[in-house]
VEXZA-487625 format. One record per residue: residue number from 1; chain; x, y, z of N, C-alpha, C in turn. Coordinates in Angstrom, 1 decimal. Atoms other than C-alpha are relative to their C-alpha. Layout:
<atoms>
<atom><n>NUM</n><chain>A</chain><n_px>X</n_px><n_py>Y</n_py><n_pz>Z</n_pz><ca_px>X</ca_px><ca_py>Y</ca_py><ca_pz>Z</ca_pz><c_px>X</c_px><c_py>Y</c_py><c_pz>Z</c_pz></atom>
...
</atoms>
This chain:
<atoms>
<atom><n>1</n><chain>A</chain><n_px>0.6</n_px><n_py>0.7</n_py><n_pz>1.3</n_pz><ca_px>-0.6</ca_px><ca_py>-11.5</ca_py><ca_pz>10.2</ca_pz><c_px>-0.4</c_px><c_py>-1.2</c_py><c_pz>0.0</c_pz></atom>
<atom><n>2</n><chain>A</chain><n_px>1.0</n_px><n_py>1.8</n_py><n_pz>0.4</n_pz><ca_px>-0.9</ca_px><ca_py>-15.1</ca_py><ca_pz>10.6</ca_pz><c_px>-1.1</c_px><c_py>0.3</c_py><c_pz>0.7</c_pz></atom>
<atom><n>3</n><chain>A</chain><n_px>1.2</n_px><n_py>0.1</n_py><n_pz>-0.5</n_pz><ca_px>-3.4</ca_px><ca_py>-14.6</ca_py><ca_pz>13.2</ca_pz><c_px>-1.7</c_px><c_py>0.4</c_py><c_pz>-0.7</c_pz></atom>
<atom><n>4</n><chain>A</chain><n_px>1.1</n_px><n_py>-0.2</n_py><n_pz>0.7</n_pz><ca_px>-5.3</ca_px><ca_py>-12.8</ca_py><ca_pz>11.0</ca_pz><c_px>-0.4</c_px><c_py>-0.7</c_py><c_pz>-1.2</c_pz></atom>
<atom><n>5</n><chain>A</chain><n_px>0.1</n_px><n_py>0.8</n_py><n_pz>1.1</n_pz><ca_px>-5.1</ca_px><ca_py>-15.2</ca_py><ca_pz>8.0</ca_pz><c_px>-0.5</c_px><c_py>-1.2</c_py><c_pz>0.9</c_pz></atom>
<atom><n>6</n><chain>A</chain><n_px>0.6</n_px><n_py>1.6</n_py><n_pz>-0.7</n_pz><ca_px>-5.9</ca_px><ca_py>-18.2</ca_py><ca_pz>10.2</ca_pz><c_px>-1.3</c_px><c_py>0.7</c_py><c_pz>0.6</c_pz></atom>
<atom><n>7</n><chain>A</chain><n_px>1.6</n_px><n_py>-0.6</n_py><n_pz>-0.7</n_pz><ca_px>-9.0</ca_px><ca_py>-16.1</ca_py><ca_pz>11.5</ca_pz><c_px>-0.8</c_px><c_py>-0.2</c_py><c_pz>-1.0</c_pz></atom>
<atom><n>8</n><chain>A</chain><n_px>0.8</n_px><n_py>0.2</n_py><n_pz>1.2</n_pz><ca_px>-10.0</ca_px><ca_py>-15.9</ca_py><ca_pz>7.7</ca_pz><c_px>0.0</c_px><c_py>-1.0</c_py><c_pz>0.1</c_pz></atom>
<atom><n>9</n><chain>A</chain><n_px>0.3</n_px><n_py>0.9</n_py><n_pz>0.3</n_pz><ca_px>-9.3</ca_px><ca_py>-19.1</ca_py><ca_pz>7.4</ca_pz><c_px>-1.0</c_px><c_py>-1.1</c_py><c_pz>1.1</c_pz></atom>
<atom><n>10</n><chain>A</chain><n_px>1.4</n_px><n_py>0.4</n_py><n_pz>-0.9</n_pz><ca_px>-11.4</ca_px><ca_py>-20.2</ca_py><ca_pz>10.2</ca_pz><c_px>-1.2</c_px><c_py>0.1</c_py><c_pz>-0.2</c_pz></atom>
<atom><n>11</n><chain>A</chain><n_px>1.1</n_px><n_py>-0.2</n_py><n_pz>0.5</n_pz><ca_px>-14.2</ca_px><ca_py>-18.6</ca_py><ca_pz>9.2</ca_pz><c_px>-0.6</c_px><c_py>-0.4</c_py><c_pz>-1.1</c_pz></atom>
<atom><n>12</n><chain>A</chain><n_px>0.7</n_px><n_py>0.5</n_py><n_pz>1.2</n_pz><ca_px>-14.4</ca_px><ca_py>-20.3</ca_py><ca_pz>5.7</ca_pz><c_px>-0.2</c_px><c_py>-1.5</c_py><c_pz>0.3</c_pz></atom>
<atom><n>13</n><chain>A</chain><n_px>0.5</n_px><n_py>1.3</n_py><n_pz>-0.7</n_pz><ca_px>-14.4</ca_px><ca_py>-23.6</ca_py><ca_pz>7.5</ca_pz><c_px>-1.1</c_px><c_py>0.0</c_py><c_pz>0.5</c_pz></atom>
<atom><n>14</n><chain>A</chain><n_px>1.6</n_px><n_py>-0.3</n_py><n_pz>-0.8</n_pz><ca_px>-17.3</ca_px><ca_py>-22.3</ca_py><ca_pz>9.5</ca_pz><c_px>-1.1</c_px><c_py>0.1</c_py><c_pz>-1.5</c_pz></atom>
<atom><n>15</n><chain>A</chain><n_px>0.6</n_px><n_py>-0.1</n_py><n_pz>1.2</n_pz><ca_px>-18.9</ca_px><ca_py>-21.9</ca_py><ca_pz>5.9</ca_pz><c_px>-0.4</c_px><c_py>1.4</c_py><c_pz>-0.3</c_pz></atom>
<atom><n>16</n><chain>A</chain><n_px>-0.1</n_px><n_py>-1.8</n_py><n_pz>0.1</n_pz><ca_px>-18.4</ca_px><ca_py>-18.2</ca_py><ca_pz>5.8</ca_pz><c_px>0.5</c_px><c_py>0.1</c_py><c_pz>-1.7</c_pz></atom>
<atom><n>17</n><chain>A</chain><n_px>-0.8</n_px><n_py>-0.2</n_py><n_pz>1.0</n_pz><ca_px>-18.0</ca_px><ca_py>-17.1</ca_py><ca_pz>2.2</ca_pz><c_px>1.0</c_px><c_py>1.4</c_py><c_pz>0.0</c_pz></atom>
<atom><n>18</n><chain>A</chain><n_px>-1.2</n_px><n_py>-0.6</n_py><n_pz>-0.6</n_pz><ca_px>-14.6</ca_px><ca_py>-15.2</ca_py><ca_pz>2.8</ca_pz><c_px>1.3</c_px><c_py>0.0</c_py><c_pz>-1.1</c_pz></atom>
<atom><n>19</n><chain>A</chain><n_px>-0.7</n_px><n_py>0.1</n_py><n_pz>0.9</n_pz><ca_px>-12.3</ca_px><ca_py>-14.3</ca_py><ca_pz>0.0</ca_pz><c_px>1.5</c_px><c_py>1.3</c_py><c_pz>0.3</c_pz></atom>
<atom><n>20</n><chain>A</chain><n_px>-1.0</n_px><n_py>-1.0</n_py><n_pz>-0.4</n_pz><ca_px>-9.0</ca_px><ca_py>-12.0</ca_py><ca_pz>-0.3</ca_pz><c_px>-0.2</c_px><c_py>0.8</c_py><c_pz>-1.0</c_pz></atom>
<atom><n>21</n><chain>A</chain><n_px>0.0</n_px><n_py>-0.8</n_py><n_pz>1.2</n_pz><ca_px>-9.3</ca_px><ca_py>-9.0</ca_py><ca_pz>-2.7</ca_pz><c_px>1.4</c_px><c_py>0.1</c_py><c_pz>-0.2</c_pz></atom>
<atom><n>22</n><chain>A</chain><n_px>-1.5</n_px><n_py>0.3</n_py><n_pz>0.3</n_pz><ca_px>-5.9</ca_px><ca_py>-9.1</ca_py><ca_pz>-4.4</ca_pz><c_px>0.2</c_px><c_py>1.0</c_py><c_pz>-1.1</c_pz></atom>
<atom><n>23</n><chain>A</chain><n_px>-0.7</n_px><n_py>-0.5</n_py><n_pz>1.2</n_pz><ca_px>-4.3</ca_px><ca_py>-6.7</ca_py><ca_pz>-6.8</ca_pz><c_px>1.3</c_px><c_py>0.1</c_py><c_pz>-0.2</c_pz></atom>
<atom><n>24</n><chain>A</chain><n_px>-1.6</n_px><n_py>0.3</n_py><n_pz>0.0</n_pz><ca_px>-1.0</ca_px><ca_py>-5.9</ca_py><ca_pz>-8.1</ca_pz><c_px>0.0</c_px><c_py>1.1</c_py><c_pz>-1.0</c_pz></atom>
<atom><n>25</n><chain>A</chain><n_px>-0.1</n_px><n_py>-1.8</n_py><n_pz>0.5</n_pz><ca_px>-0.4</ca_px><ca_py>-1.9</ca_py><ca_pz>-8.7</ca_pz><c_px>0.9</c_px><c_py>0.6</c_py><c_pz>1.2</c_pz></atom>
<atom><n>26</n><chain>A</chain><n_px>-0.5</n_px><n_py>-1.2</n_py><n_pz>-0.9</n_pz><ca_px>1.5</ca_px><ca_py>1.0</ca_py><ca_pz>-7.2</ca_pz><c_px>-0.6</c_px><c_py>0.8</c_py><c_pz>-0.2</c_pz></atom>
<atom><n>27</n><chain>A</chain><n_px>0.7</n_px><n_py>-1.2</n_py><n_pz>0.3</n_pz><ca_px>-1.0</ca_px><ca_py>3.4</ca_py><ca_pz>-8.9</ca_pz><c_px>-0.8</c_px><c_py>0.2</c_py><c_pz>1.5</c_pz></atom>
<atom><n>28</n><chain>A</chain><n_px>0.6</n_px><n_py>-0.4</n_py><n_pz>-1.7</n_pz><ca_px>-2.5</ca_px><ca_py>4.9</ca_py><ca_pz>-5.8</ca_pz><c_px>-1.6</c_px><c_py>0.4</c_py><c_pz>-0.5</c_pz></atom>
<atom><n>29</n><chain>A</chain><n_px>1.5</n_px><n_py>-0.3</n_py><n_pz>0.3</n_pz><ca_px>-6.2</ca_px><ca_py>5.3</ca_py><ca_pz>-7.7</ca_pz><c_px>0.0</c_px><c_py>-1.2</c_py><c_pz>0.4</c_pz></atom>
<atom><n>30</n><chain>A</chain><n_px>0.1</n_px><n_py>1.2</n_py><n_pz>-0.4</n_pz><ca_px>-6.0</ca_px><ca_py>1.6</ca_py><ca_pz>-8.0</ca_pz><c_px>0.3</c_px><c_py>-0.3</c_py><c_pz>1.6</c_pz></atom>
<atom><n>31</n><chain>A</chain><n_px>-0.4</n_px><n_py>0.4</n_py><n_pz>-1.5</n_pz><ca_px>-4.5</ca_px><ca_py>1.0</ca_py><ca_pz>-4.3</ca_pz><c_px>-1.3</c_px><c_py>0.4</c_py><c_pz>0.8</c_pz></atom>
<atom><n>32</n><chain>A</chain><n_px>0.8</n_px><n_py>-0.7</n_py><n_pz>-1.3</n_pz><ca_px>-7.2</ca_px><ca_py>3.3</ca_py><ca_pz>-2.8</ca_pz><c_px>-1.7</c_px><c_py>-0.9</c_py><c_pz>-0.6</c_pz></atom>
<atom><n>33</n><chain>A</chain><n_px>1.0</n_px><n_py>0.7</n_py><n_pz>0.6</n_pz><ca_px>-9.9</ca_px><ca_py>1.4</ca_py><ca_pz>-5.1</ca_pz><c_px>-0.2</c_px><c_py>-1.2</c_py><c_pz>0.3</c_pz></atom>
<atom><n>34</n><chain>A</chain><n_px>0.1</n_px><n_py>0.9</n_py><n_pz>-0.7</n_pz><ca_px>-9.1</ca_px><ca_py>-1.5</ca_py><ca_pz>-3.7</ca_pz><c_px>-0.2</c_px><c_py>-0.2</c_py><c_pz>1.2</c_pz></atom>
<atom><n>35</n><chain>A</chain><n_px>-0.2</n_px><n_py>-0.1</n_py><n_pz>-1.4</n_pz><ca_px>-8.8</ca_px><ca_py>-0.9</ca_py><ca_pz>-0.3</ca_pz><c_px>-1.3</c_px><c_py>0.2</c_py><c_pz>0.4</c_pz></atom>
<atom><n>36</n><chain>A</chain><n_px>1.6</n_px><n_py>-0.4</n_py><n_pz>0.1</n_pz><ca_px>-12.5</ca_px><ca_py>0.8</ca_py><ca_pz>-0.8</ca_pz><c_px>-0.8</c_px><c_py>-1.1</c_py><c_pz>-0.2</c_pz></atom>
<atom><n>37</n><chain>A</chain><n_px>0.8</n_px><n_py>1.8</n_py><n_pz>0.2</n_pz><ca_px>-13.6</ca_px><ca_py>-2.6</ca_py><ca_pz>-2.0</ca_pz><c_px>0.2</c_px><c_py>-1.1</c_py><c_pz>0.5</c_pz></atom>
<atom><n>38</n><chain>A</chain><n_px>-0.7</n_px><n_py>0.8</n_py><n_pz>-0.7</n_pz><ca_px>-11.7</ca_px><ca_py>-4.4</ca_py><ca_pz>0.3</ca_pz><c_px>-0.9</c_px><c_py>0.4</c_py><c_pz>1.3</c_pz></atom>
<atom><n>39</n><chain>A</chain><n_px>0.9</n_px><n_py>-0.8</n_py><n_pz>-1.4</n_pz><ca_px>-13.5</ca_px><ca_py>-2.5</ca_py><ca_pz>3.4</ca_pz><c_px>-1.5</c_px><c_py>-0.3</c_py><c_pz>-0.5</c_pz></atom>
<atom><n>40</n><chain>A</chain><n_px>1.4</n_px><n_py>0.4</n_py><n_pz>0.0</n_pz><ca_px>-17.2</ca_px><ca_py>-2.6</ca_py><ca_pz>1.9</ca_pz><c_px>-0.3</c_px><c_py>-1.5</c_py><c_pz>0.3</c_pz></atom>
<atom><n>41</n><chain>A</chain><n_px>-0.3</n_px><n_py>1.4</n_py><n_pz>0.2</n_pz><ca_px>-16.8</ca_px><ca_py>-6.2</ca_py><ca_pz>1.1</ca_pz><c_px>0.6</c_px><c_py>-0.9</c_py><c_pz>1.4</c_pz></atom>
<atom><n>42</n><chain>A</chain><n_px>0.0</n_px><n_py>0.9</n_py><n_pz>-1.0</n_pz><ca_px>-15.4</ca_px><ca_py>-6.9</ca_py><ca_pz>4.3</ca_pz><c_px>1.4</c_px><c_py>-1.4</c_py><c_pz>0.4</c_pz></atom>
<atom><n>43</n><chain>A</chain><n_px>-1.0</n_px><n_py>1.1</n_py><n_pz>-0.4</n_pz><ca_px>-12.5</ca_px><ca_py>-8.8</ca_py><ca_pz>3.4</ca_pz><c_px>1.4</c_px><c_py>0.4</c_py><c_pz>0.2</c_pz></atom>
<atom><n>44</n><chain>A</chain><n_px>-1.5</n_px><n_py>-0.1</n_py><n_pz>0.1</n_pz><ca_px>-8.8</ca_px><ca_py>-9.1</ca_py><ca_pz>3.4</ca_pz><c_px>0.7</c_px><c_py>0.9</c_py><c_pz>-1.3</c_pz></atom>
<atom><n>45</n><chain>A</chain><n_px>-1.1</n_px><n_py>-0.9</n_py><n_pz>1.3</n_pz><ca_px>-6.4</ca_px><ca_py>-6.7</ca_py><ca_pz>1.2</ca_pz><c_px>1.3</c_px><c_py>-0.4</c_py><c_pz>-0.1</c_pz></atom>
<atom><n>46</n><chain>A</chain><n_px>-1.8</n_px><n_py>0.5</n_py><n_pz>0.5</n_pz><ca_px>-3.4</ca_px><ca_py>-8.1</ca_py><ca_pz>-0.7</ca_pz><c_px>0.3</c_px><c_py>0.5</c_py><c_pz>-1.3</c_pz></atom>
<atom><n>47</n><chain>A</chain><n_px>-0.3</n_px><n_py>-0.8</n_py><n_pz>0.8</n_pz><ca_px>-1.7</ca_px><ca_py>-5.8</ca_py><ca_pz>-2.6</ca_pz><c_px>1.7</c_px><c_py>-0.3</c_py><c_pz>-0.5</c_pz></atom>
<atom><n>48</n><chain>A</chain><n_px>-1.3</n_px><n_py>0.5</n_py><n_pz>0.5</n_pz><ca_px>1.4</ca_px><ca_py>-6.5</ca_py><ca_pz>-4.9</ca_pz><c_px>0.3</c_px><c_py>1.1</c_py><c_pz>-0.7</c_pz></atom>
<atom><n>49</n><chain>A</chain><n_px>-0.2</n_px><n_py>-0.9</n_py><n_pz>1.7</n_pz><ca_px>3.6</ca_px><ca_py>-4.3</ca_py><ca_pz>-7.1</ca_pz><c_px>1.3</c_px><c_py>-0.3</c_py><c_pz>-0.1</c_pz></atom>
<atom><n>50</n><chain>A</chain><n_px>-1.5</n_px><n_py>0.3</n_py><n_pz>0.6</n_pz><ca_px>6.8</ca_px><ca_py>-5.1</ca_py><ca_pz>-9.2</ca_pz><c_px>0.9</c_px><c_py>1.3</c_py><c_pz>0.5</c_pz></atom>
<atom><n>51</n><chain>A</chain><n_px>-0.7</n_px><n_py>-1.4</n_py><n_pz>0.0</n_pz><ca_px>9.5</ca_px><ca_py>-2.6</ca_py><ca_pz>-9.0</ca_pz><c_px>-0.2</c_px><c_py>0.6</c_py><c_pz>-1.1</c_pz></atom>
<atom><n>52</n><chain>A</chain><n_px>0.0</n_px><n_py>-1.6</n_py><n_pz>0.9</n_pz><ca_px>9.0</ca_px><ca_py>-1.0</ca_py><ca_pz>-12.3</ca_pz><c_px>-1.3</c_px><c_py>0.6</c_py><c_pz>0.3</c_pz></atom>
<atom><n>53</n><chain>A</chain><n_px>1.0</n_px><n_py>-0.7</n_py><n_pz>-0.9</n_pz><ca_px>5.6</ca_px><ca_py>-0.3</ca_py><ca_pz>-10.5</ca_pz><c_px>0.3</c_px><c_py>0.8</c_py><c_pz>0.7</c_pz></atom>
<atom><n>54</n><chain>A</chain><n_px>-0.2</n_px><n_py>-0.7</n_py><n_pz>-1.2</n_pz><ca_px>7.1</ca_px><ca_py>1.1</ca_py><ca_pz>-7.9</ca_pz><c_px>0.8</c_px><c_py>1.4</c_py><c_pz>-0.6</c_pz></atom>
<atom><n>55</n><chain>A</chain><n_px>-0.5</n_px><n_py>-0.6</n_py><n_pz>0.9</n_pz><ca_px>9.5</ca_px><ca_py>2.8</ca_py><ca_pz>-10.3</ca_pz><c_px>-0.3</c_px><c_py>1.0</c_py><c_pz>-0.7</c_pz></atom>
<atom><n>56</n><chain>A</chain><n_px>1.3</n_px><n_py>-1.0</n_py><n_pz>0.8</n_pz><ca_px>6.5</ca_px><ca_py>4.6</ca_py><ca_pz>-12.4</ca_pz><c_px>-0.3</c_px><c_py>0.7</c_py><c_pz>0.9</c_pz></atom>
<atom><n>57</n><chain>A</chain><n_px>0.3</n_px><n_py>-0.6</n_py><n_pz>-0.8</n_pz><ca_px>5.0</ca_px><ca_py>5.6</ca_py><ca_pz>-9.7</ca_pz><c_px>0.2</c_px><c_py>0.5</c_py><c_pz>1.5</c_pz></atom>
<atom><n>58</n><chain>A</chain><n_px>-0.6</n_px><n_py>-0.5</n_py><n_pz>-0.9</n_pz><ca_px>6.8</ca_px><ca_py>6.4</ca_py><ca_pz>-7.0</ca_pz><c_px>1.6</c_px><c_py>0.3</c_py><c_pz>-0.2</c_pz></atom>
<atom><n>59</n><chain>A</chain><n_px>-1.3</n_px><n_py>-0.1</n_py><n_pz>0.6</n_pz><ca_px>9.9</ca_px><ca_py>7.4</ca_py><ca_pz>-8.7</ca_pz><c_px>0.9</c_px><c_py>0.5</c_py><c_pz>1.2</c_pz></atom>
<atom><n>60</n><chain>A</chain><n_px>-1.1</n_px><n_py>-0.2</n_py><n_pz>-0.9</n_pz><ca_px>11.7</ca_px><ca_py>9.1</ca_py><ca_pz>-5.5</ca_pz><c_px>0.6</c_px><c_py>-0.7</c_py><c_pz>0.7</c_pz></atom>
<atom><n>61</n><chain>A</chain><n_px>0.0</n_px><n_py>0.7</n_py><n_pz>-0.8</n_pz><ca_px>11.0</ca_px><ca_py>6.5</ca_py><ca_pz>-3.1</ca_pz><c_px>1.2</c_px><c_py>-1.2</c_py><c_pz>-0.6</c_pz></atom>
<atom><n>62</n><chain>A</chain><n_px>-0.7</n_px><n_py>1.0</n_py><n_pz>1.1</n_pz><ca_px>12.3</ca_px><ca_py>4.1</ca_py><ca_pz>-5.9</ca_pz><c_px>1.8</c_px><c_py>0.0</c_py><c_pz>-0.1</c_pz></atom>
<atom><n>63</n><chain>A</chain><n_px>-1.3</n_px><n_py>0.1</n_py><n_pz>0.1</n_pz><ca_px>15.5</ca_px><ca_py>5.6</ca_py><ca_pz>-6.1</ca_pz><c_px>0.6</c_px><c_py>-0.2</c_py><c_pz>1.6</c_pz></atom>
<atom><n>64</n><chain>A</chain><n_px>-0.9</n_px><n_py>0.3</n_py><n_pz>-1.5</n_pz><ca_px>16.1</ca_px><ca_py>6.0</ca_py><ca_pz>-2.0</ca_pz><c_px>-0.1</c_px><c_py>-1.7</c_py><c_pz>0.2</c_pz></atom>
<atom><n>65</n><chain>A</chain><n_px>-0.4</n_px><n_py>1.4</n_py><n_pz>0.2</n_pz><ca_px>15.4</ca_px><ca_py>2.4</ca_py><ca_pz>-2.0</ca_pz><c_px>1.2</c_px><c_py>-1.1</c_py><c_pz>-0.6</c_pz></atom>
<atom><n>66</n><chain>A</chain><n_px>-0.9</n_px><n_py>0.5</n_py><n_pz>0.8</n_pz><ca_px>17.8</ca_px><ca_py>1.6</ca_py><ca_pz>-4.5</ca_pz><c_px>1.5</c_px><c_py>0.7</c_py><c_pz>0.7</c_pz></atom>
<atom><n>67</n><chain>A</chain><n_px>-1.4</n_px><n_py>-0.8</n_py><n_pz>-0.9</n_pz><ca_px>20.6</ca_px><ca_py>3.7</ca_py><ca_pz>-2.7</ca_pz><c_px>-0.2</c_px><c_py>-0.4</c_py><c_pz>1.8</c_pz></atom>
<atom><n>68</n><chain>A</chain><n_px>0.3</n_px><n_py>0.6</n_py><n_pz>-1.0</n_pz><ca_px>19.3</ca_px><ca_py>2.0</ca_py><ca_pz>0.5</ca_pz><c_px>-0.1</c_px><c_py>0.9</c_py><c_pz>1.1</c_pz></atom>
<atom><n>69</n><chain>A</chain><n_px>0.1</n_px><n_py>-1.1</n_py><n_pz>-0.9</n_pz><ca_px>18.2</ca_px><ca_py>5.0</ca_py><ca_pz>2.0</ca_pz><c_px>-1.5</c_px><c_py>-0.5</c_py><c_pz>1.4</c_pz></atom>
<atom><n>70</n><chain>A</chain><n_px>1.3</n_px><n_py>0.5</n_py><n_pz>-0.5</n_pz><ca_px>14.7</ca_px><ca_py>3.5</ca_py><ca_pz>2.6</ca_pz><c_px>0.2</c_px><c_py>-1.5</c_py><c_pz>0.0</c_pz></atom>
<atom><n>71</n><chain>A</chain><n_px>0.0</n_px><n_py>1.5</n_py><n_pz>-0.2</n_pz><ca_px>14.2</ca_px><ca_py>-0.2</ca_py><ca_pz>3.6</ca_pz><c_px>-1.3</c_px><c_py>-0.4</c_py><c_pz>-1.2</c_pz></atom>
<atom><n>72</n><chain>A</chain><n_px>0.9</n_px><n_py>0.9</n_py><n_pz>1.3</n_pz><ca_px>11.9</ca_px><ca_py>-2.7</ca_py><ca_pz>1.0</ca_pz><c_px>-1.3</c_px><c_py>0.1</c_py><c_pz>0.9</c_pz></atom>
<atom><n>73</n><chain>A</chain><n_px>1.3</n_px><n_py>0.1</n_py><n_pz>-0.3</n_pz><ca_px>9.1</ca_px><ca_py>-2.4</ca_py><ca_pz>3.3</ca_pz><c_px>-0.9</c_px><c_py>0.7</c_py><c_pz>-0.5</c_pz></atom>
<atom><n>74</n><chain>A</chain><n_px>0.9</n_px><n_py>-1.0</n_py><n_pz>0.8</n_pz><ca_px>6.3</ca_px><ca_py>-1.2</ca_py><ca_pz>1.7</ca_pz><c_px>-0.6</c_px><c_py>1.4</c_py><c_pz>1.2</c_pz></atom>
<atom><n>75</n><chain>A</chain><n_px>0.3</n_px><n_py>-0.9</n_py><n_pz>-0.9</n_pz><ca_px>5.3</ca_px><ca_py>0.8</ca_py><ca_pz>4.6</ca_pz><c_px>0.9</c_px><c_py>1.3</c_py><c_pz>-0.1</c_pz></atom>
<atom><n>76</n><chain>A</chain><n_px>-1.2</n_px><n_py>-0.7</n_py><n_pz>0.2</n_pz><ca_px>8.5</ca_px><ca_py>2.6</ca_py><ca_pz>4.6</ca_pz><c_px>-0.4</c_px><c_py>0.6</c_py><c_pz>-1.3</c_pz></atom>
<atom><n>77</n><chain>A</chain><n_px>-0.1</n_px><n_py>-0.9</n_py><n_pz>0.6</n_pz><ca_px>7.9</ca_px><ca_py>3.4</ca_py><ca_pz>1.3</ca_pz><c_px>-1.1</c_px><c_py>1.0</c_py><c_pz>-0.3</c_pz></atom>
<atom><n>78</n><chain>A</chain><n_px>1.1</n_px><n_py>-0.6</n_py><n_pz>-0.4</n_pz><ca_px>4.4</ca_px><ca_py>4.7</ca_py><ca_pz>1.9</ca_pz><c_px>0.2</c_px><c_py>1.0</c_py><c_pz>0.7</c_pz></atom>
<atom><n>79</n><chain>A</chain><n_px>-0.3</n_px><n_py>-0.8</n_py><n_pz>-0.8</n_pz><ca_px>5.3</ca_px><ca_py>7.2</ca_py><ca_pz>4.7</ca_pz><c_px>1.2</c_px><c_py>0.5</c_py><c_pz>-0.2</c_pz></atom>
<atom><n>80</n><chain>A</chain><n_px>-1.0</n_px><n_py>-1.0</n_py><n_pz>-0.1</n_pz><ca_px>8.6</ca_px><ca_py>8.5</ca_py><ca_pz>3.0</ca_pz><c_px>-0.6</c_px><c_py>0.5</c_py><c_pz>-1.7</c_pz></atom>
<atom><n>81</n><chain>A</chain><n_px>1.0</n_px><n_py>-0.4</n_py><n_pz>0.9</n_pz><ca_px>5.9</ca_px><ca_py>9.1</ca_py><ca_pz>0.1</ca_pz><c_px>-1.2</c_px><c_py>1.6</c_py><c_pz>0.5</c_pz></atom>
<atom><n>82</n><chain>A</chain><n_px>1.3</n_px><n_py>-1.3</n_py><n_pz>-0.9</n_pz><ca_px>3.6</ca_px><ca_py>11.3</ca_py><ca_pz>2.7</ca_pz><c_px>1.3</c_px><c_py>0.3</c_py><c_pz>0.2</c_pz></atom>
<atom><n>83</n><chain>A</chain><n_px>-0.5</n_px><n_py>-1.7</n_py><n_pz>-0.5</n_pz><ca_px>6.6</ca_px><ca_py>13.4</ca_py><ca_pz>3.9</ca_pz><c_px>0.8</c_px><c_py>0.7</c_py><c_pz>-1.3</c_pz></atom>
<atom><n>84</n><chain>A</chain><n_px>0.0</n_px><n_py>-0.6</n_py><n_pz>1.5</n_pz><ca_px>7.3</ca_px><ca_py>14.1</ca_py><ca_pz>0.5</ca_pz><c_px>-0.5</c_px><c_py>0.9</c_py><c_pz>-0.1</c_pz></atom>
<atom><n>85</n><chain>A</chain><n_px>1.0</n_px><n_py>-0.9</n_py><n_pz>0.0</n_pz><ca_px>4.1</ca_px><ca_py>15.5</ca_py><ca_pz>0.3</ca_pz><c_px>-0.1</c_px><c_py>0.9</c_py><c_pz>0.9</c_pz></atom>
<atom><n>86</n><chain>A</chain><n_px>-0.3</n_px><n_py>-0.9</n_py><n_pz>-1.3</n_pz><ca_px>4.3</ca_px><ca_py>17.1</ca_py><ca_pz>3.4</ca_pz><c_px>0.7</c_px><c_py>1.1</c_py><c_pz>0.2</c_pz></atom>
<atom><n>87</n><chain>A</chain><n_px>-0.9</n_px><n_py>-0.7</n_py><n_pz>0.4</n_pz><ca_px>7.6</ca_px><ca_py>18.6</ca_py><ca_pz>2.6</ca_pz><c_px>-0.6</c_px><c_py>1.0</c_py><c_pz>-1.3</c_pz></atom>
<atom><n>88</n><chain>A</chain><n_px>0.6</n_px><n_py>-0.7</n_py><n_pz>0.6</n_pz><ca_px>6.0</ca_px><ca_py>20.0</ca_py><ca_pz>-0.2</ca_pz><c_px>-1.1</c_px><c_py>1.2</c_py><c_pz>0.0</c_pz></atom>
<atom><n>89</n><chain>A</chain><n_px>0.7</n_px><n_py>-1.0</n_py><n_pz>-0.3</n_pz><ca_px>3.2</ca_px><ca_py>21.5</ca_py><ca_pz>0.9</ca_pz><c_px>0.0</c_px><c_py>0.9</c_py><c_pz>1.3</c_pz></atom>
<atom><n>90</n><chain>A</chain><n_px>-0.9</n_px><n_py>-1.0</n_py><n_pz>-0.8</n_pz><ca_px>5.2</ca_px><ca_py>23.0</ca_py><ca_pz>3.9</ca_pz><c_px>0.6</c_px><c_py>1.4</c_py><c_pz>-0.7</c_pz></atom>
<atom><n>91</n><chain>A</chain><n_px>-0.9</n_px><n_py>-1.0</n_py><n_pz>0.9</n_pz><ca_px>7.3</ca_px><ca_py>24.8</ca_py><ca_pz>1.2</ca_pz><c_px>-1.0</c_px><c_py>1.0</c_py><c_pz>-0.4</c_pz></atom>
<atom><n>92</n><chain>A</chain><n_px>0.9</n_px><n_py>-0.9</n_py><n_pz>0.6</n_pz><ca_px>4.2</ca_px><ca_py>26.2</ca_py><ca_pz>-0.3</ca_pz><c_px>-0.6</c_px><c_py>1.0</c_py><c_pz>0.8</c_pz></atom>
<atom><n>93</n><chain>A</chain><n_px>1.0</n_px><n_py>-0.9</n_py><n_pz>-1.2</n_pz><ca_px>2.4</ca_px><ca_py>27.6</ca_py><ca_pz>3.1</ca_pz><c_px>1.2</c_px><c_py>1.3</c_py><c_pz>0.5</c_pz></atom>
<atom><n>94</n><chain>A</chain><n_px>-1.1</n_px><n_py>-0.9</n_py><n_pz>0.1</n_pz><ca_px>5.5</ca_px><ca_py>29.6</ca_py><ca_pz>3.4</ca_pz><c_px>-0.3</c_px><c_py>1.6</c_py><c_pz>-0.6</c_pz></atom>
<atom><n>95</n><chain>A</chain><n_px>0.3</n_px><n_py>-1.4</n_py><n_pz>0.8</n_pz><ca_px>5.1</ca_px><ca_py>33.3</ca_py><ca_pz>3.2</ca_pz><c_px>1.3</c_px><c_py>0.6</c_py><c_pz>-1.1</c_pz></atom>
<atom><n>96</n><chain>A</chain><n_px>-1.4</n_px><n_py>-0.3</n_py><n_pz>0.8</n_pz><ca_px>7.4</ca_px><ca_py>34.8</ca_py><ca_pz>0.6</ca_pz><c_px>-0.6</c_px><c_py>1.6</c_py><c_pz>-0.2</c_pz></atom>
</atoms>
């Protein structure tokens, strides 16, 4: 990550107008919109989320985090959510 930020700062020093797109949310729509905007602008993306936001939009992950079942790493939260969705999808695809 440090090299990405160093490259970003080097571009700015060369006179390139370059910012960091930043949002504070755990809502999936907000994160998607921010990622799309950052990709369109060719900018970096910084996503922050408070524990209240994670609790509101990722309640199962919040509980697992509090119980020590998953780490505080944001990637771990997202991967756990994806696994939950895949489990629900697999259960819905089972013939009865």
